[in-house]
C-alpha positions as CSV (number, residue, x, y, z in Angstrom):
1,M,32.1,52.5,190.4
2,K,30.5,51.1,187.3
3,L,28.7,53.6,185.1
4,R,26.6,53.2,182.0
5,F,25.9,56.1,179.7
6,Y,23.2,55.3,177.1
7,N,21.1,57.0,174.4
8,A,24.3,58.8,173.5
9,K,26.0,60.1,170.4
10,I,29.7,59.1,170.8
11,L,32.7,60.7,169.0
12,T,34.8,57.6,168.4
13,M,38.0,59.3,166.9
14,T,37.9,56.5,164.2
15,D,36.6,56.4,160.7
16,E,33.1,55.8,162.1
17,K,33.3,59.3,163.6
18,I,30.0,59.5,165.5
19,I,27.9,56.5,166.5
20,N,24.7,56.1,168.4
21,G,25.0,53.9,171.4
22,E,26.4,53.6,174.8
23,L,29.6,53.8,176.8
24,H,30.5,51.9,180.0
25,T,33.2,52.7,182.6
26,D,34.6,50.8,185.5
27,G,36.6,53.0,187.8
28,G,39.1,54.9,185.6
29,K,38.7,52.7,182.5
30,I,36.3,52.7,179.6
31,T,35.1,49.1,179.3
32,Y,32.7,49.3,176.4
33,V,31.8,51.6,173.5
34,G,29.3,50.6,170.9
35,E,25.6,50.0,170.1
36,A,23.1,49.5,172.8
37,K,23.3,46.0,174.4
38,K,20.1,44.0,175.0
39,E,21.6,42.2,178.0
40,Q,23.3,44.4,180.5
41,S,25.6,43.9,183.5
42,S,24.8,45.5,186.8
43,F,25.9,49.1,187.2
44,D,26.2,51.4,190.1
45,R,24.6,54.2,188.0
46,E,22.9,54.5,184.6
47,I,22.7,57.8,182.9
48,D,20.3,58.6,180.0
49,L,22.0,61.2,177.8
50,S,19.0,61.7,175.6
51,G,21.1,62.1,172.5
52,K,23.8,64.3,174.0
53,L,27.4,63.9,172.7
54,I,30.2,62.1,174.5
55,I,33.7,63.2,173.4
56,P,37.2,62.6,174.7
57,G,38.3,65.1,177.4
58,F,40.3,68.2,176.3
59,K,43.9,68.6,177.6
60,N,45.2,72.0,178.6
61,A,48.9,71.8,177.6
62,H,50.1,75.1,179.2
63,T,48.9,75.8,182.8
64,H,50.1,77.5,185.9
65,S,47.0,76.4,187.8
66,A,47.5,78.1,191.2
67,M,47.8,81.4,189.4
68,T,44.0,81.7,189.6
69,F,44.7,84.1,192.5
70,L,46.3,86.6,190.0
71,R,43.5,86.6,187.4
72,S,42.9,90.1,186.0
73,F,45.8,91.4,188.1
74,A,47.8,94.1,186.4
75,D,46.9,92.6,183.0
76,D,47.6,96.0,181.3
77,L,51.4,95.7,181.8
78,P,54.0,94.4,179.4
79,L,55.2,90.9,180.1
80,N,58.4,91.7,181.9
81,E,56.9,94.3,184.1
82,W,54.0,92.1,184.9
83,L,56.2,89.1,185.7
84,Y,59.1,90.8,187.7
85,D,57.2,93.6,189.4
86,Q,53.9,92.0,190.1
87,V,53.8,88.2,189.7
88,F,57.1,87.1,191.3
89,P,56.7,89.2,194.5
90,H,53.2,87.9,195.1
91,E,54.1,84.3,194.3
92,A,56.8,84.6,196.9
93,K,54.1,84.9,199.6
94,L,52.2,81.8,198.6
95,T,51.8,79.1,201.2
96,E,51.4,75.3,200.8
97,E,47.7,75.7,201.7
98,A,47.2,78.5,199.2
99,I,48.7,76.4,196.4
100,Y,46.4,73.6,197.3
101,V,43.2,75.7,197.3
102,F,44.1,77.8,194.2
103,T,44.9,74.6,192.2
104,Q,41.6,73.0,193.1
105,L,39.8,76.2,192.0
106,A,41.6,76.0,188.6
107,N,40.7,72.3,188.2
108,M,37.0,73.0,188.8
109,E,37.2,75.7,186.2
110,Y,38.9,73.3,183.8
111,L,36.2,70.7,184.2
112,T,33.4,73.2,183.3
113,S,35.1,73.4,179.9
114,G,35.6,69.7,179.5
115,I,39.3,69.8,180.3
116,T,40.2,66.6,182.0
117,S,43.9,67.0,182.5
118,S,46.6,69.6,182.5
119,F,50.3,70.2,181.9
120,D,51.4,72.4,184.8
121,M,54.6,74.3,185.6
122,Y,54.6,75.7,189.1
123,F,56.2,75.1,192.5
124,K,55.4,73.7,196.0
125,L,54.6,70.5,194.1
126,D,53.7,68.4,197.1
127,S,50.6,70.6,197.7
128,Y,49.9,70.8,194.0
129,A,50.1,67.0,193.5
130,K,47.9,66.4,196.6
131,A,45.3,68.9,195.3
132,N,45.0,66.9,192.1
133,V,45.0,63.5,193.7
134,D,42.4,64.5,196.2
135,M,40.1,65.6,193.3
136,G,40.9,62.6,191.1
137,Y,42.3,65.0,188.5
138,R,45.0,64.0,186.1
139,T,48.1,66.2,185.6
140,V,51.6,66.3,184.3
141,L,54.0,68.4,186.5
142,C,56.8,70.3,184.9
143,G,60.0,71.6,186.5
144,S,60.1,75.4,186.8
145,I,63.7,76.1,187.8
146,N,65.1,79.6,187.0
147,D,67.6,82.1,188.5
148,F,65.1,82.9,191.3
149,G,64.6,79.5,192.7
150,G,65.2,75.8,192.4
151,T,68.2,73.6,191.7
152,V,69.0,71.0,189.1
153,E,69.5,68.5,191.9
154,G,66.0,69.4,193.1
155,I,64.5,68.9,189.6
156,E,66.1,65.4,189.4
157,E,64.6,64.6,192.8
158,E,61.2,65.7,191.7
159,F,61.5,63.8,188.4
160,N,62.1,60.5,190.3
161,K,59.6,61.3,193.1
162,F,56.5,62.4,191.1
163,N,56.9,59.8,188.4
164,S,56.1,57.1,191.0
165,Y,53.8,59.2,193.2
166,N,50.3,58.3,191.9
167,E,48.7,57.0,188.7
168,L,47.2,60.5,188.2
169,I,50.5,62.3,188.4
170,S,53.5,62.3,186.1
171,Y,56.5,64.7,185.8
172,Q,58.6,66.2,183.0
173,L,61.9,68.0,183.1
174,G,61.6,71.8,182.6
175,F,62.9,75.3,183.3
176,H,61.0,78.6,183.2
177,A,62.6,80.3,180.2
178,E,65.9,81.2,178.6
179,Y,65.7,84.8,179.7
180,T,65.2,83.9,183.4
181,T,67.8,81.1,183.5
182,K,71.6,81.4,183.3
183,R,73.5,79.3,180.7
184,E,75.1,77.1,183.4
185,T,71.6,75.9,184.5
186,L,70.5,75.4,180.9
187,E,73.5,73.2,180.2
188,A,72.9,71.2,183.4
189,M,69.2,70.7,182.4
190,A,70.3,69.5,179.0
191,A,72.6,67.0,180.6
192,L,69.7,65.8,182.9
193,G,67.5,65.3,179.8
194,Q,70.2,63.2,178.2
195,K,70.7,61.2,181.4
196,Y,67.0,60.2,181.6
197,K,66.4,60.3,177.8
198,A,63.6,62.7,178.5
199,P,62.4,65.9,176.9
200,V,63.0,69.3,178.5
201,Y,60.2,71.8,178.4
202,T,60.2,75.6,178.7
203,H,58.5,78.9,177.7
204,N,59.8,79.7,174.3
205,S,59.8,83.0,172.2
206,E,56.7,84.5,173.8
207,T,57.7,88.1,173.0
208,A,59.8,89.9,170.4
209,A,61.9,91.3,173.3
210,E,62.6,87.9,174.6
211,V,63.9,86.7,171.2
212,A,66.0,89.9,170.7
213,G,67.5,89.6,174.1
214,C,68.6,86.0,173.5
215,V,70.1,86.9,170.1
216,E,72.1,89.7,171.8
217,R,73.3,87.3,174.5
218,Y,74.1,84.2,172.4
219,G,73.8,85.2,168.8
220,K,70.9,82.7,168.4
221,T,67.2,82.6,168.9
222,P,65.8,80.9,172.0
223,T,64.9,77.8,169.9
224,A,68.4,77.6,168.4
């Protein structure tokens, strides 16, 4: 579909900063940004923005989208109690269909805030990826292996599968956190990152207790 947005203010992310003009798209690509054209191509839709501002989409770089079903659930608990006693037991009951629906709910909420893509660590990724593709929503999947589920072999399989799944979907190596993942798995994930020359993502130093626990186990902070 070819779209024309005109009578717009456009944040260019260049030295020009904001210009008055129009923006054209064709499918998933921007084909023109600049001053109003006297001669126009044919468009499927033309939208008069009446001076409103067009900006690049925001990116949410830390999401667990399907967790919409846990919003405002036991939020008064410390992290470990909330995670181990409440979140993990309820997540264990999630079905493929539930992941699909809760992910699409999150995406609709993202879009109301101008968030056009996400970086998401979760599980049942076939349903998650399908939910995003069906909506035309761009996302980066991230591995979520820990001592409660997943294997390094499974992470490698996902890496190769979802990086050729759809143009809207990509995948990065990852594990949940140091305090939920044994050293053997951490070393295997490091080796996987070296094999593919890819970064490895994780939750890092979110609480003082997490840092103290890691120092007690290894004599180093989670980052070190």
